[in-house]
N, C-alpha and C positions, 0 to 999 in steps of 0.2 A: 676392348680386348681382355679376355679373362686370362687368369693364370693358367687355367686348364687347357687353353688353346696354345699350340706350339706355333709361334709366328715363323714366317718364312724369312729367316735372317740373310740367307745366302751362304756361299762358300767360305767367305772370310767373316769370322764372328768376333774379331778383335774389337774391344770396347775400352776406351780410356775414360776414367771418371776422374775429374779434377775438381776438388772441393776441400776447403779447410775445416769443414765441420766433420770431425772424425766419426761421430756416431751416425750421422746421416749418410756419409759415403759408404760405411760398412754395411748399413741396412740395404742401401740401394745396390751395392755390389752383390750381396746375397740374392736379392730379388732378380737381378739381371742374370746371374749365373743360372738360376732356376729356369729362365726363359731361354737359355742356350748360348748366351754370350760368353766369351772368353775375356774376363775382366782384368784390367790393370788399373791401379789407383795411384793418384798423385795428390799431394796436399798443398800445392802452390804453383806459381807461374814457373819458377825455375825447374822444379821436378816434373811438371807437366810438359814443358818444352823439351826437357831431356828425354822423356819417354816418347814424345812425338818424333823426335829425331832418330832415336834408337830403333823404334818399331812403329811406323806410322799406322794408326788404327783405321779400320774401316768405319767405326762409329766412335763418337765422343760425346760426353756430357760435361760441360764446363760451367763452373760458377763464375759469374761476372766479377764479383768482388772477392779477391783472395788476400790473405795476410800480406803477401809480398808483391802485390801489384794487381794488374787488370787481367782478367781471364781472356780478354780479346787478344792478348799477346799469344796465348796458347792456341787460340783458333787460327791465327795467322801462321804459326809454326806448322800446325797440321795441314793447313792448305798448301803450304810451300812444298811439303813432302808428299801429299796425297790429295790431288784435286777432286777425287770422287768421294771423299769421306763425308758421311752424314753427321753433322755437328748440331747439337742442341745446347743453347746457352740457357742457363738457370739463373734467376736472380730474385732476391727478396725486395729489390727496389725497382719494380717494373716501371718504365717510362717509354714513351714513344721514341724519344731521341736515341736511347741506348738500344732499343729493338732495331731501329733502322741501322745504327752503327754495326751491330752484330751481324745483320743480314748482309750488309755491304761488305764486310770483311770476309764472309764466307759461311756464316752459320746458316744451317738449313732451317731451324726453327728457334723460337724464343719462348720460354715458359717461365711464369712467375711462381716463386715458391709460395706456399707448399705445393709441390707437384709430386704425385705418387708414381710408382714404377709403371703402372698401366699407361698413364699419360705420357711418360717419357718414352716408353716403348712404341706407342702409337706415333709420336713425333719423329722418332728415329726411323721407323719403317714406312711411314707414309710417303708416297711419291710427291714430288715437288708441285704437281698441278692439283693434287687432291688436298682438301682440307681435312684435318682430323675431325672426328665427331665432337659436338659441343660437350662440355662437361655435364655430368649427371646432376650435380648440386652446385651451380655456380653461385658466387657470392652476390648478395643483393647490392643494389647501388648504395644503399644506407651503410651497409657493412664495409663496402670498398672505401667510402668516405671516412668512416670511423677509423678504419685501419690506417689510412693515410695521415689522418690527424694525430693518431697515437704514435706513428713512426716519427713525425716531425717533432712532436712533444718530447720524445725520447732523445732525438738528435740534439735538441736544445737544452739537454740536461734537466728536463722537467720544469723548465722556466715558462710559466704561463704567459707572462708579458712578451718574451721573445718569440714564443710560438705563435701567439696572436698576431704579432707584427709581421712574421714571415708568411702567415696564412692570409693577411689582409682581412682580419676579423677582429671584431671588438673583443676585449679581454673577457668581459662578463659572459658573452655568448660562448666563448671557448670554455670557460669554467663550467658552465651548464652542460655542455656536451660532454666534458671530461667526467662530470659527476654521475652521468647516466651509465647504465650498463650497455655493453656492446649489442648492437642490433644483430639479428640472425641473418 
């Protein structure tokens, strides 16, 4: 879906964006407004729930990990007030278990960061039985593996031994992987 195309949003164009990354949410809000949505922003679970209670949106994009809790609490609040809302959960920590939990609670779709406005719009407007088109430039399997290793390494405060233990990998093997440049 190009920015030049005007998507068929429907009569209710309300969109709630809940993310604690201020720069990201502002960029996304501008992009979604250009696509015709009426955007409201929230920076955490409490403000997201308050917005959902005050004015239940037709569409929502909710980050999974927020500074004051779990974004799934916001998804539940939206579902309580508006069963027909289309909700996309975003996360930088994609895992099958969290995707399943998000969908069970009522999310329409689940996207891993980084996701751009075109991907988010497609996920919001795609019918439940239709699958969105595959990404133009998906990450290679090597790149996905490298990103996962880097994330665990950072979560372990850059401790090679602890990271290797958690990944069930030999320490020297991990050191070689970390010394290489990222795959494309």
